C-alpha positions as CSV (number, residue, x, y, z in Angstrom):
1,G,-76.3,127.3,76.6
2,G,-73.9,124.8,78.2
3,T,-72.4,127.2,80.7
4,G,-73.8,125.6,83.9
5,Y,-71.5,125.1,86.8
6,T,-73.3,122.0,88.1
7,G,-73.1,119.8,85.0
8,G,-76.7,120.2,83.8
9,A,-75.6,119.9,80.2
10,I,-73.7,116.7,80.6
11,P,-75.3,113.4,79.3
12,L,-75.6,110.9,82.1
13,D,-75.6,107.8,79.8
14,K,-75.5,106.7,76.2
15,L,-79.2,107.2,75.8
16,S,-79.2,110.8,77.0
17,A,-79.6,113.8,74.7
18,V,-78.2,117.3,75.2
19,I,-80.2,120.1,73.6
20,N,-78.3,123.2,72.5
21,T,-80.5,126.3,72.7
22,E,-78.0,129.0,71.9
23,K,-79.6,129.6,68.5
24,L,-82.9,130.6,70.1
25,E,-81.7,134.2,70.2
26,A,-84.7,136.3,69.3
27,L,-84.8,139.4,71.5
28,G,-87.9,141.6,71.4
29,A,-88.2,145.3,72.2
30,V,-89.3,146.6,75.5
31,E,-93.1,146.5,75.5
32,M,-95.8,148.0,77.8
33,M,-98.3,145.2,78.4
34,T,-101.2,144.7,80.7
35,L,-100.5,141.3,82.2
36,P,-103.3,138.9,83.2
37,G,-105.1,140.1,86.3
38,L,-103.5,143.5,86.3
39,S,-105.2,146.8,85.4
40,Q,-102.2,148.9,84.4
41,P,-99.6,148.2,81.7
42,I,-96.1,147.5,82.8
43,A,-92.7,147.3,80.9
44,T,-91.8,143.7,79.8
45,I,-89.3,142.1,77.4
46,H,-89.6,138.8,75.5
47,C,-86.5,136.8,74.8
48,G,-85.5,133.4,73.4
49,A,-83.8,130.9,75.6
50,G,-80.4,131.3,73.9
51,V,-80.2,135.1,74.4
52,V,-77.1,136.0,76.6
53,T,-78.2,137.6,79.8
54,R,-76.1,140.7,79.2
55,R,-78.0,141.5,75.9
56,V,-81.3,141.6,77.8
57,M,-79.7,143.9,80.5
58,E,-78.5,146.2,77.8
59,A,-81.8,146.3,76.0
60,A,-83.6,147.1,79.2
61,D,-81.1,149.8,80.1
62,A,-81.4,151.4,76.6
63,A,-85.1,151.8,77.3
64,G,-84.5,153.3,80.8
65,R,-85.5,150.1,82.6
66,V,-83.8,147.5,84.7
67,F,-83.6,143.8,84.1
68,A,-83.5,142.3,87.6
69,V,-81.7,139.0,86.8
70,D,-78.0,139.7,86.7
71,P,-75.9,136.7,87.8
72,T,-72.1,137.1,87.9
73,S,-72.0,135.1,84.7
74,A,-74.2,137.6,82.8
75,D,-71.7,137.7,79.8
76,A,-72.0,133.9,79.3
77,S,-75.2,132.6,80.8
78,C,-78.4,132.4,78.8
79,I,-82.1,133.2,79.5
80,G,-83.1,129.5,79.3
81,G,-80.6,128.7,82.0
82,N,-81.7,131.7,84.1
83,V,-85.3,130.3,84.1
84,A,-84.3,126.6,84.5
85,M,-81.9,127.4,87.4
86,N,-83.9,130.4,88.9
87,A,-80.8,132.7,88.7
88,G,-80.5,135.9,90.7
89,G,-77.6,138.3,91.2
90,K,-76.9,141.5,93.1
91,K,-80.3,143.1,92.4
92,A,-82.1,140.1,93.9
93,V,-82.0,141.9,97.3
94,L,-84.5,144.4,95.8
95,W,-86.4,142.6,93.1
96,G,-85.8,138.9,93.7
97,T,-84.6,136.2,91.3
98,A,-85.9,134.9,88.0
99,I,-89.1,133.4,89.4
100,D,-90.0,136.8,91.0
101,N,-89.7,138.6,87.6
102,L,-91.2,136.1,85.1
103,A,-94.4,137.1,83.5
104,S,-94.6,134.0,81.3
105,W,-92.4,131.3,79.7
106,K,-92.8,128.8,77.0
107,M,-91.4,125.2,76.9
108,V,-91.7,121.9,75.1
109,T,-92.0,118.6,76.9
110,P,-90.2,115.3,76.1
111,Q,-93.5,114.2,74.5
112,A,-93.2,117.1,72.0
113,E,-96.1,119.0,73.6
114,W,-95.9,122.7,74.0
115,M,-96.7,124.5,77.2
116,L,-97.2,128.2,78.0
117,V,-97.0,129.2,81.7
118,E,-98.4,132.6,82.6
119,R,-98.4,134.4,86.0
120,I,-101.7,135.8,86.9
121,D,-102.1,138.8,89.3
122,H,-98.4,139.4,89.4
123,N,-97.4,141.3,92.6
124,L,-94.5,143.0,90.8
125,G,-92.3,142.1,93.7
126,K,-90.8,139.1,95.5
127,I,-93.0,136.1,95.0
128,H,-92.8,134.9,98.6
129,D,-94.4,138.2,99.8
130,A,-97.6,137.3,98.0
131,E,-100.1,135.4,100.1
132,M,-101.2,133.3,97.1
133,T,-99.7,133.1,93.6
134,R,-101.6,132.0,90.5
135,F,-100.4,130.5,87.3
136,R,-102.2,129.5,84.1
137,I,-100.8,126.5,82.2
138,T,-102.0,126.1,78.6
139,R,-100.9,123.1,76.6
140,F,-100.7,122.8,72.9
141,G,-100.1,120.1,70.3
142,R,-96.9,119.6,68.3
143,D,-97.6,122.6,66.1
144,G,-97.5,124.8,69.2
145,K,-100.8,126.4,68.2
146,M,-103.7,123.9,68.7
147,P,-104.7,124.0,72.4
148,R,-105.0,120.6,74.1
149,G,-107.8,120.8,76.7
150,E,-108.7,123.7,78.9
151,P,-106.0,125.7,80.7
152,E,-105.1,124.6,84.2
153,I,-105.0,127.1,87.0
154,L,-102.4,126.4,89.7
155,D,-102.7,128.2,93.0
156,V,-99.5,128.2,95.1
157,P,-98.9,129.9,98.5
158,G,-96.2,132.5,98.0
159,R,-94.2,131.4,101.1
160,S,-93.8,127.9,99.7
161,F,-91.3,129.1,97.0
162,R,-88.4,129.4,99.4
163,K,-87.3,128.0,102.7
164,E,-88.3,130.5,105.4
165,G,-85.6,133.0,106.1
166,L,-83.7,132.5,102.8
167,G,-83.6,134.9,99.8
168,K,-82.9,132.0,97.4
169,D,-83.7,128.3,97.4
170,V,-83.8,126.0,94.3
171,T,-83.8,122.7,96.1
172,D,-87.6,122.3,95.9
173,K,-88.1,120.6,92.6
174,F,-91.8,119.8,93.1
175,L,-92.7,123.5,93.6
176,A,-96.4,122.6,93.7
177,G,-96.1,121.1,90.2
178,L,-95.2,124.4,88.5
179,P,-93.4,123.4,85.2
180,G,-90.1,124.7,84.0
181,I,-88.9,127.2,86.5
182,Q,-85.9,125.9,88.6
183,K,-86.4,122.4,87.2
184,E,-83.1,122.4,85.4
185,G,-84.6,121.0,82.2
186,C,-85.8,117.8,83.9
187,D,-89.4,118.3,82.6
188,G,-88.7,120.0,79.3
189,I,-86.8,122.6,77.4
190,I,-87.4,126.3,78.0
191,T,-87.7,128.0,74.6
192,S,-88.6,131.6,75.5
193,A,-89.6,133.8,78.4
194,R,-91.2,137.2,79.1
195,F,-89.9,139.2,82.1
196,I,-91.2,142.3,83.8
197,L,-88.8,145.2,83.9
198,H,-88.3,147.8,86.6
199,Q,-87.7,151.5,86.9
200,M,-84.6,152.4,88.9
201,P,-85.2,155.3,91.3
202,K,-83.8,158.7,90.2
203,H,-80.9,158.9,92.7
204,T,-78.2,156.3,93.5
205,R,-75.2,156.2,95.8
206,T,-72.7,153.3,95.6
207,V,-71.0,152.7,98.9
208,C,-67.7,150.8,99.2
209,L,-67.0,149.4,102.6
210,E,-63.5,148.1,103.5
211,F,-63.0,146.0,106.7
212,Y,-59.6,145.3,108.1
213,G,-60.4,143.4,111.3
214,Q,-61.5,139.8,111.8
215,V,-64.0,138.7,109.2
216,A,-66.3,137.1,111.8
217,H,-66.5,140.4,113.5
218,S,-67.1,142.3,110.2
219,V,-69.7,140.0,108.6
220,P,-72.5,140.9,110.9
221,S,-72.5,144.4,109.3
222,I,-74.3,142.7,106.4
223,V,-77.3,142.0,108.6
224,E,-77.1,145.4,110.3
225,I,-77.0,147.3,106.9
226,K,-79.9,145.4,105.5
227,A,-81.9,145.7,108.7
228,Y,-81.3,149.4,108.9
229,L,-82.5,150.0,105.3
230,D,-85.4,147.6,105.6
231,R,-86.8,149.5,108.6
232,R,-85.9,153.0,107.3
233,P,-89.3,154.8,106.6
234,G,-89.2,155.5,102.8
235,G,-86.8,157.6,100.9
236,A,-83.9,155.1,100.4
237,I,-83.8,151.4,99.7
238,L,-81.0,148.8,99.2
239,A,-80.8,147.8,95.5
240,G,-77.7,145.6,95.8
241,L,-75.2,144.3,98.3
242,E,-72.2,142.3,97.3
243,H,-69.3,140.8,99.2
244,L,-65.7,139.9,98.4
245,D,-63.5,138.0,100.8
246,E,-59.8,138.5,101.4
247,R,-58.8,136.0,98.7
248,Y,-61.0,137.7,96.1
249,V,-59.7,141.1,97.1
250,K,-56.2,139.9,96.3
251,A,-57.1,138.1,93.1
252,V,-58.9,141.0,91.4
253,G,-56.0,143.4,92.3
254,Y,-58.2,145.5,94.4
255,A,-57.0,149.1,94.9
256,T,-57.4,150.0,98.5
257,K,-59.3,153.2,99.0
258,A,-58.4,153.7,102.7
259,K,-55.2,155.5,103.5
260,R,-53.6,152.5,105.3
261,A,-51.2,149.7,104.5
262,G,-52.4,146.3,103.5
263,R,-55.5,145.0,101.7
264,P,-58.8,144.8,103.5
265,K,-60.0,141.3,104.7
266,M,-63.5,142.0,103.4
267,V,-65.1,144.4,101.0
268,L,-68.9,145.2,100.7
269,L,-70.4,147.1,97.8
270,A,-73.9,148.5,98.1
271,D,-76.2,150.4,95.9
272,I,-78.6,152.6,97.8
273,V,-81.4,154.2,95.7
274,G,-84.4,156.4,96.2
275,E,-86.5,159.3,94.7
276,D,-85.2,161.8,97.4
277,D,-81.6,162.6,96.9
278,K,-81.2,163.9,100.4
279,A,-82.6,160.8,101.9
280,V,-80.3,158.6,99.8
281,G,-77.3,160.6,100.9
282,E,-78.2,160.3,104.5
283,A,-78.8,156.6,104.2
284,A,-75.4,156.2,102.6
285,S,-73.7,158.1,105.4
286,A,-75.5,155.9,108.0
287,V,-74.3,152.8,106.3
288,V,-70.7,154.1,106.5
289,R,-71.2,154.6,110.2
290,I,-72.5,151.1,110.6
291,A,-69.2,149.9,109.0
292,N,-67.2,152.2,111.2
293,A,-68.6,150.5,114.3
294,R,-67.3,147.2,112.9
295,G,-63.8,148.6,112.3
296,G,-64.5,149.3,108.6
297,E,-64.0,152.4,106.4
298,G,-66.6,153.6,103.9
299,F,-66.5,155.6,100.7
300,V,-69.4,156.9,98.7
301,A,-69.6,157.4,94.9
302,V,-72.3,159.6,93.4
303,S,-71.5,160.1,89.7
304,P,-72.2,157.3,87.3
305,E,-68.5,157.2,86.4
306,A,-67.3,156.8,90.0
307,R,-70.1,154.2,90.7
308,K,-69.0,152.2,87.7
309,Q,-65.4,152.3,88.9
310,F,-66.5,151.0,92.4
311,W,-68.3,148.0,90.8
312,L,-65.5,147.2,88.4
313,D,-63.6,144.9,90.8
314,R,-66.8,143.0,91.5
315,S,-66.9,142.0,87.8
316,R,-63.4,140.5,87.9
317,T,-64.2,137.6,90.2
318,A,-63.1,135.0,87.6
319,A,-59.5,136.1,88.5
320,I,-59.7,133.9,91.6
321,A,-58.7,130.9,89.4
322,K,-55.9,132.6,87.3
323,H,-53.2,130.4,88.9
324,T,-55.1,127.2,87.9
325,N,-55.7,128.3,84.3
326,A,-59.2,129.5,85.2
327,F,-60.3,126.0,86.4
328,K,-62.3,126.0,89.6
329,I,-65.0,124.2,91.5
330,N,-67.7,126.8,91.9
331,E,-70.4,125.9,94.4
332,D,-73.1,128.1,95.6
333,V,-75.1,127.8,98.8
334,V,-77.7,129.9,100.6
335,I,-77.1,130.9,104.2
336,P,-79.5,132.7,106.5
337,L,-78.1,136.3,106.8
338,E,-77.7,136.1,110.6
339,R,-75.5,133.0,110.2
340,L,-73.1,134.4,107.6
341,G,-70.5,135.1,110.3
342,D,-70.6,131.4,111.3
343,Y,-70.3,130.3,107.7
344,S,-67.3,132.5,107.2
345,D,-65.7,131.0,110.4
346,G,-66.4,127.5,109.1
347,I,-64.8,128.3,105.7
348,E,-61.8,129.8,107.4
349,R,-61.5,126.6,109.5
350,I,-61.4,124.6,106.3
351,N,-58.8,127.0,104.8
352,I,-56.5,126.8,107.8
353,E,-56.6,123.0,107.7
354,L,-55.9,123.0,103.9
355,S,-53.0,125.4,104.4
356,L,-51.5,123.3,107.2
357,K,-51.8,120.1,105.2
358,N,-50.1,121.7,102.2
359,K,-47.3,123.0,104.4
360,I,-46.8,119.5,106.0
361,R,-46.6,117.9,102.5
362,L,-44.0,120.6,101.6
363,L,-41.9,119.5,104.7
364,D,-42.3,115.9,103.7
365,A,-40.9,116.7,100.2
366,L,-38.0,118.7,101.7
367,E,-37.0,115.9,104.1
368,E,-37.0,113.5,101.2
369,F,-34.7,115.9,99.3
370,F,-32.3,116.3,102.2
371,Q,-32.1,112.5,102.5
372,G,-30.8,112.1,98.9
373,E,-27.7,113.2,97.2
374,L,-27.6,117.0,97.4
375,P,-26.3,119.1,94.4
376,V,-23.5,121.5,95.2
377,H,-20.8,123.6,93.4
378,Q,-17.5,121.9,94.5
379,E,-14.6,124.2,94.9
380,A,-11.3,124.0,93.0
381,E,-9.7,122.2,95.9
382,K,-12.0,119.3,95.1
383,L,-13.3,118.8,98.6
384,T,-15.3,115.6,99.0
385,L,-19.1,116.0,99.1
386,E,-19.1,114.9,102.8
387,E,-16.4,117.4,103.7
388,L,-18.3,120.2,101.9
389,L,-21.7,119.5,103.4
390,G,-20.6,118.5,106.9
391,G,-23.5,118.3,109.2
392,R,-25.8,120.6,107.1
393,P,-28.1,117.8,105.8
394,A,-28.7,116.5,109.3
395,N,-29.3,120.0,110.7
396,A,-31.8,120.7,107.8
397,T,-33.6,117.4,108.5
398,D,-33.8,118.2,112.2
399,L,-35.3,121.6,111.4
400,V,-37.9,120.1,109.0
401,R,-38.9,117.4,111.5
402,T,-39.2,119.7,114.4
403,T,-41.3,122.1,112.4
404,R,-43.5,119.4,111.0
405,E,-44.1,118.0,114.5
406,R,-45.2,121.5,115.6
407,W,-47.4,122.1,112.6
408,Q,-49.0,118.7,112.8
409,W,-49.8,119.2,116.5
410,M,-51.6,122.4,115.6
411,L,-53.5,120.6,112.9
412,D,-54.5,117.9,115.2
413,N,-55.4,120.3,118.0
414,L,-57.2,123.2,116.4
415,D,-59.8,123.1,119.1
416,G,-57.2,122.9,121.8
417,S,-56.1,125.8,124.0
418,L,-53.4,128.2,122.6
419,R,-52.0,128.2,126.1
420,D,-51.3,124.5,125.8
421,F,-49.5,125.0,122.6
422,V,-47.3,127.9,123.9
423,E,-46.4,125.9,127.0
424,R,-45.6,122.9,124.9
425,E,-43.3,125.0,122.8
426,E,-41.6,126.3,125.9
427,G,-41.0,122.7,127.0
428,R,-43.1,122.8,130.2
429,G,-46.0,120.7,129.0
430,P,-49.6,121.5,129.7
431,K,-50.6,122.5,133.2
432,D,-53.8,121.9,135.1
433,E,-56.7,124.2,134.1
434,G,-57.0,127.0,136.7
435,Q,-58.2,130.6,136.8
436,P,-57.5,132.6,133.7
437,T,-54.6,135.1,133.9
438,A,-55.1,138.8,133.5
439,D,-53.9,138.6,129.9
440,E,-56.4,135.8,129.2
441,E,-59.2,137.8,130.6
442,R,-58.5,140.6,128.2
443,E,-58.8,138.3,125.2
444,T,-62.0,139.2,123.4
445,E,-64.4,137.0,121.6
446,I,-63.9,136.6,117.9
447,S,-67.6,136.8,116.8
448,P,-70.5,138.4,118.6
449,L,-72.8,135.8,117.1
450,V,-71.1,132.7,118.6
451,P,-69.8,132.9,122.2
452,R,-66.2,131.9,122.4
453,P,-64.4,130.2,125.3
454,S,-61.5,131.9,126.9
455,P,-58.6,131.5,126.4
456,L,-58.2,131.4,122.7
457,T,-58.2,128.1,120.8
458,V,-55.5,127.3,118.4
459,F,-57.9,127.8,115.5
460,Q,-58.9,131.3,116.8
461,A,-55.3,132.2,117.3
462,L,-54.4,131.2,113.7
463,Q,-57.5,133.0,112.5
464,N,-56.7,136.3,114.1
465,H,-53.0,135.9,113.6
466,T,-52.1,135.8,117.3
467,Q,-50.3,132.7,116.2
468,R,-48.7,132.3,112.8
469,V,-47.5,129.3,110.7
470,S,-44.8,130.8,108.5
471,W,-42.9,128.9,105.8
472,K,-40.6,131.9,105.3
473,A,-39.8,132.6,108.9
474,E,-39.8,129.1,110.3
475,V,-38.3,127.1,107.5
476,R,-37.0,129.0,104.5
477,E,-34.8,131.5,106.3
478,P,-33.2,129.0,108.7
479,L,-32.5,126.7,105.7
480,M,-30.9,129.6,103.8
481,Q,-28.6,130.1,106.7
482,I,-27.7,126.4,107.0
483,F,-26.9,126.3,103.3
484,D,-25.3,129.8,103.1
485,G,-22.5,130.2,100.5
486,R,-22.0,129.9,96.7
487,A,-21.3,126.2,96.9
488,F,-24.8,125.6,98.0
489,D,-26.6,127.6,95.4
490,P,-28.0,124.5,93.7
491,I,-29.5,123.3,97.1
492,R,-31.1,126.7,97.7
493,A,-32.5,126.7,94.2
494,E,-34.0,123.2,94.7
495,I,-35.6,124.3,98.1
496,Y,-37.4,127.1,96.2
497,A,-38.4,124.6,93.5
498,V,-39.8,122.1,96.0
499,H,-41.8,125.0,97.6
500,K,-43.1,126.1,94.2
501,R,-44.3,122.6,93.3
502,A,-46.1,122.2,96.7
503,L,-47.7,125.7,96.3
504,K,-49.1,124.7,92.9
505,S,-51.2,122.0,94.6
506,R,-52.4,124.1,97.5
507,L,-56.1,124.4,97.9
508,F,-58.1,127.2,99.3
509,V,-61.7,128.3,99.5
510,A,-62.7,131.8,98.4
511,L,-66.1,133.5,99.0
512,H,-68.1,136.1,97.3
513,M,-71.7,136.7,98.1
514,H,-74.9,138.2,96.9
515,A,-74.9,139.4,100.5
516,G,-78.3,140.9,100.4
517,D,-80.0,137.5,100.2
518,G,-77.4,135.2,101.5
519,N,-76.4,133.5,98.2
520,V,-72.7,132.6,98.7
521,H,-70.5,131.5,95.8
522,T,-67.9,129.3,97.3
523,N,-65.0,128.8,94.9
524,I,-62.1,126.3,95.0
525,P,-59.4,126.8,92.3
526,V,-58.0,123.5,91.2
527,N,-55.6,122.1,88.6
528,S,-57.7,119.8,86.4
529,D,-54.7,117.5,85.8
530,D,-53.9,117.0,89.5
531,Y,-56.1,114.0,90.6
532,A,-55.0,114.2,94.3
533,M,-55.9,117.9,94.3
534,L,-59.3,117.2,92.8
535,Q,-60.0,114.5,95.4
536,E,-59.0,116.8,98.2
537,A,-61.2,119.5,96.8
538,N,-64.2,117.2,96.7
539,V,-63.7,116.4,100.3
540,A,-63.8,120.1,101.0
541,V,-67.0,120.5,99.0
542,A,-68.7,117.8,101.1
543,R,-67.7,119.7,104.3
544,I,-69.0,122.9,102.8
545,M,-72.4,121.3,102.0
546,K,-72.6,120.0,105.5
547,L,-71.7,123.4,107.0
548,A,-74.5,125.0,104.9
549,R,-77.1,122.5,106.2
550,D,-75.9,122.8,109.8
551,L,-76.5,126.5,109.6
552,N,-80.1,125.9,108.3
553,G,-79.2,126.9,104.8
554,V,-79.6,125.0,101.5
555,I,-77.0,123.5,99.2
556,S,-77.7,125.6,96.1
557,G,-78.9,129.0,95.2
558,E,-78.8,129.9,91.5
559,H,-76.5,127.2,90.2
560,G,-79.0,124.4,90.6
561,I,-78.3,120.8,91.5
562,G,-77.1,119.4,88.2
563,I,-75.0,116.2,88.6
564,T,-72.4,117.7,90.9
565,K,-74.8,118.0,93.9
566,L,-76.8,114.8,93.6
567,D,-74.8,113.3,96.4
568,Y,-75.8,116.1,98.8
569,L,-79.5,116.0,98.3
570,E,-81.5,114.9,101.3
571,A,-84.3,112.4,101.1
572,H,-87.1,115.0,101.2
573,E,-85.5,116.8,98.2
574,I,-85.3,113.6,96.2
575,D,-88.9,112.9,97.1
576,S,-89.9,116.3,95.8
577,F,-88.3,115.5,92.5
578,A,-90.0,112.1,92.4
579,Q,-93.4,113.6,93.1
580,Y,-93.0,116.0,90.3
581,K,-91.9,113.4,87.8
582,K,-94.9,111.3,88.6
583,R,-97.1,114.3,88.0
584,V,-95.7,115.3,84.6
585,D,-94.8,111.8,83.4
586,P,-97.1,109.3,85.0
587,E,-96.3,106.5,82.5
588,G,-92.6,106.8,83.1
589,R,-91.8,107.5,79.4
590,F,-89.2,110.2,80.1
591,N,-85.8,109.0,81.2
592,R,-87.1,105.4,81.2
593,G,-88.8,105.8,84.6
594,K,-85.7,106.8,86.4
595,L,-85.3,110.1,88.1
596,L,-81.7,110.3,89.3
597,P,-78.9,107.8,89.7
598,G,-80.0,105.5,92.5
599,A,-83.5,107.1,92.8
600,N,-86.3,105.1,91.1
601,L,-89.7,106.6,90.6
602,D,-91.4,103.6,92.2
């Protein structure tokens, strides 16, 4: 459909072809079928590769069933892409991703041969829970009807489909030689697929959890909520768990439910379902208590209308890029649930660095402005410019330089002690390390997952707002006082204009997660006409990919690899691709024997 975030529909060279599948829009009715190896009929739906995901969800809902694959892009993404990328969504925590819910799919190879892949003995649950999975691969001639040889049976251990401990993982392109699924079109074109559908339990509670404390302290509640519901003996299960960070909360215009000032720093939305209404209600209350223990507040919606309203903000995540005309770099990674707090810390480190760098560039621009000829309203007495300005430009320049020196020190010493910074500002210089003071002993650790040294580092102090870097308080207000008076209106206006221009190029990283399985969508709004901004964003992406790997995660969940993540593949992942290409194209006819830029099949 061409909607991929990773550049999968972009031709790599002049001999590449891009196939548009959006006209393959046949959508069948919900059918009860007995799948190969099963004894009882189950609900399924057959759809063409070009059917928009939302249409399939609606068709299933009209029949009282649930289509499990529901990526955030459901209103634009297509079924072929869902299969080729192994898409997921908020329901993946309960029913898995595309590969867990496929009954069969059909595709055509670059050699114009048709292929039907059918799951045998479907476990009707997550594929990695099955000890062994079986697939039947039937090949046909160019007419799509005449079989070519006997069907091939492929046996694959269920645990091999994902890296252990992860709810999603699409980096294995070999996948035991299974064609089509999560191959991103590299071995052929998906033309249609049949999915199993599910029955949602009778009773549902939607829980909205708002957290106002430090994110690294709040994020572990994700693990605690999932662990509680996983071990709860029947009656209530987790059907969805989604996360919005502070920047998304602001972007979507989130209306705070708690009776307190300010927006929450993190919001979790959870669907808890079950056949026993009392058990579901008790589980929802227990989840709220888990949030309370982390400094959060919880709210429970029971009616369909209230539940829909709770989920409405989650559907507005595209608003994160409204100030860059909807252009953003949208990366997704998968992080082990127990390391999500560390990932949030790492992203916040990147954000603090990006913010400080932007503010320092702002001060550079202001100093350049103050060194030039300043615009003023000259009075009727015709005072000279020098007489009117006096020492104001020098005072403004001194303020800018002093502030820049302070901010630059913080940027260069984020891992340094806050105590050193405070003493530096007081003009005493750092002292020898000794026993912590009583105040320092009272400082608490930021995250229970990662032991923190005491006293606080500069980064931790900026993160929990013990220390602030404020353009308004440290720069703007003093400048307004220096240039107070009607004569200096043009100067004050230009100060605001310089700030506005600097703010336009400010980068930040925002997170929203399919928190139940650790798939984190990491978004960086950028202006597509700002080359320097794009370059800085690419550096941030490289850091994000490294952070994901360092936490034992993977560099992609449901977006695939495409062309945007080729640089971040590791050798074993490229080898996986190469193994697969040799298997399906031993003569090297497809893509002229080349696999990826810089990776030759030989």
